Structures are given as structure tokens and as C-alpha cells.
C-alpha positions, -999 to 999 in steps of 0.1 A, spaced: 460 54 -690 422 52 -694 414 73 -668 439 100 -677 424 104 -707 387 106 -691 398 131 -670 416 153 -694 386 150 -715 364 163 -686 387 189 -679 381 201 -717 346 201 -712 347 219 -682 369 244 -695 350 251 -727 320 256 -705 341 281 -677 354 297 -719 316 300 -725 303 315 -696 333 342 -696 325 352 -732 287 358 -719 299 381 -690 293 419 -694 328 433 -703 343 462 -681 331 490 -702 295 478 -697 299 475 -659 313 510 -661 287 524 -680 258 503 -657 279 523 -627 272 554 -639 236 550 -646 229 534 -613 251 564 -596 228 591 -615 198 577 -599 178 600 -573 189 597 -540 168 593 -510 176 633 -506 168 643 -538 134 623 -538 124 637 -504 131 672 -519 113 664 -549 80 652 -525 84 681 -500 87 706 -528 50 689 -545 37 690 -511 43 727 -503 28 737 -539 -1 715 -532 -5 732 -498 -7 765 -512 -25 758 -541 -51 747 -514 -51 778 -494 -49 800 -520 -77 824 -510 -67 824 -478 -32 834 -490 -41 861 -513 -65 876 -484 -36 877 -460 -17 893 -488 -39 919 -500 -48 927 -462 
């Protein structure tokens, strides 16, 4: 009988720890909000497009005198 009581106490302690762990875990709503934020992060394609546009602007600015001369004729 003493062993059963000891085992029961151990189970109660374990279940209390599990309950505490579950309470500290994020809720479904919080996880949904996090997923929405992650989904809105820029993808590699978006990042590549921004880098490409920035590179194009830099090239145009560095060669503006030659471009202007070519346009004017």
C-alpha cells in the first residue's frame, strides 16, 4: 500500500508539472498570429527583386552622364 501511495504522489507531481507546462505554451490564436507574421516576411523572390532594382538604380546613377549624352544625341 505504501508503494501505491508513493506512486500516486509521483503521478500527481508529474501531472502538475505537465499542467504547468501546458499553461505556459502559446495558444492557438497566438500561433495563428505568428504564422501570419511569418507568411508576410519577404520571400527570396521579393528580396532578389529589391536587390535587382537597387542595382539597376545604382548603375543608372553611376552612368548618368553617358546615358544623358546618348539620349541627347
